[in-house]
C-alpha positions in Angstrom: 49.4 -18.6 -23.2 46.4 -19.1 -21.1 42.8 -17.1 -21.2 44.0 -15.1 -17.9 47.3 -14.4 -20.4 45.2 -13.0 -23.4 43.4 -10.9 -21.0 46.1 -9.1 -19.1 48.5 -8.7 -21.9 44.6 -7.1 -24.1 43.9 -5.0 -21.1 48.0 -3.2 -20.8 47.8 -2.8 -24.6 45.0 -0.8 -24.2 46.2 1.1 -21.4 49.1 1.8 -23.9 47.1 2.3 -26.2 45.4 4.7 -23.8 48.2 6.5 -23.0 49.9 7.0 -25.9 46.2 9.3 -27.5 46.0 11.0 -24.0 49.9 12.5 -25.0 49.1 13.0 -28.4 46.1 14.8 -28.0 47.7 16.8 -26.0 50.7 17.7 -27.9 48.1 18.3 -30.6 46.3 20.3 -27.9 49.6 22.6 -26.6 49.7 23.4 -30.2 46.5 24.0 -31.2 46.6 26.8 -28.2 49.8 27.9 -29.4 48.3 28.5 -33.5 45.1 29.5 -31.2 47.0 32.3 -28.8 48.6 34.2 -32.4 46.0 33.8 -34.3 44.4 36.2 -32.5 46.0 39.6 -32.6 47.0 38.3 -36.7 43.6 38.2 -37.4 41.9 40.8 -35.7 45.8 42.5 -37.8 43.7 40.9 -41.3 40.9 42.5 -39.9 41.6 46.4 -39.6 43.8 46.7 -42.6 41.1 45.1 -44.6 39.3 47.6 -43.3 41.5 50.9 -44.2 43.0 49.3 -47.6 40.6 46.5 -48.1 38.4 48.2 -50.9 35.4 46.4 -52.3 36.3 43.2 -50.7 37.3 44.8 -46.1 38.1 41.0 -45.2 40.0 39.7 -47.5 43.1 39.1 -45.2 40.7 38.0 -42.0 38.9 34.7 -44.5 42.9 34.2 -45.8 42.8 33.9 -42.0 39.8 32.1 -41.3 41.2 29.5 -44.3 45.1 29.1 -42.4 42.8 28.1 -39.6 41.0 25.6 -41.4 43.6 24.0 -42.8 45.8 24.0 -39.5 42.8 22.5 -37.6 42.5 19.9 -39.6 45.6 18.6 -40.2 45.8 18.4 -36.1 43.8 16.8 -35.9 42.3 16.8 -32.5 39.9 13.9 -32.1 40.6 11.9 -35.0 37.9 12.6 -37.6 39.6 13.4 -40.4 40.2 11.8 -43.7 43.4 14.4 -44.9 45.9 12.7 -46.1 48.5 14.1 -43.9 48.1 15.0 -40.6 49.6 15.5 -37.0 48.9 12.0 -35.9 52.0 11.0 -39.0 54.7 13.2 -37.9 53.7 10.7 -34.1 54.4 7.3 -35.5 58.5 7.3 -36.2 58.6 7.9 -32.5 55.5 5.7 -31.5 57.3 2.8 -33.5 60.7 3.7 -31.3 58.0 3.7 -28.5 57.0 0.7 -29.5 60.4 -1.5 -30.9 61.8 -0.1 -27.0 59.2 -2.7 -25.6 59.8 -5.5 -27.7 63.0 -5.3 -26.9 62.1 -5.1 -23.2 63.6 -1.9 -22.5 63.4 1.2 -20.3 60.2 1.1 -21.8 58.8 -2.3 -21.5 60.4 -2.0 -17.3 58.6 1.5 -16.7 55.0 0.0 -18.2 55.2 -2.8 -16.6 54.9 -1.3 -12.8 52.5 1.2 -14.4 50.0 -1.8 -15.5 50.9 -3.6 -11.4 50.5 -1.1 -10.0 46.9 -0.4 -12.3 46.3 -3.8 -12.1 46.3 -3.5 -8.0 44.1 -0.5 -8.2 42.1 -2.3 -10.7 41.2 -5.4 -8.1 40.6 -2.7 -5.0 38.3 -1.3 -7.3 36.2 -4.5 -7.6 36.2 -5.5 -4.4 35.1 -2.5 -3.0 32.1 -1.8 -5.3 31.6 -5.4 -5.9 28.7 -5.3 -3.6 30.2 -5.1 0.0 27.0 -2.7 1.8 29.1 -1.6 4.4 29.5 3.3 3.2 32.9 3.6 3.3 32.1 6.2 5.7 29.7 6.7 9.1 27.2 9.4 7.6 27.2 12.4 9.6 24.3 13.6 11.1 23.7 17.2 9.9 21.8 17.5 14.2 24.5 17.0 15.8 27.6 19.4 16.7 
């Protein structure tokens, strides 16, 4: 494999990695959003329960809701910063492996990736040509005085 092929392969690998990361982040955002939406009434209910029945510790139920939120936030690991042993990313790994195997087999994942990469390579090369020092503006400047 020559240097140009290695460069193209690395570019494709990085693109696939980005697509995977974005898809996983969207899934995590969806799960986190559903959790947050559910916790709105739950946290209010916990606070009210604590105010009416909490005695000397009115915050006890609300703090449990906060602790749950923290645990799920660490588990979701949205930005990949958690060192927690069990994370949502771990649940997605079997799917990722199946996609990678399908890609290596040359199946539909490979065909789709090749098509997307061809379009992106074309767009990138056009982008490089237009930003590569062409002094002509994309459209003529508009004269604000002209009617």
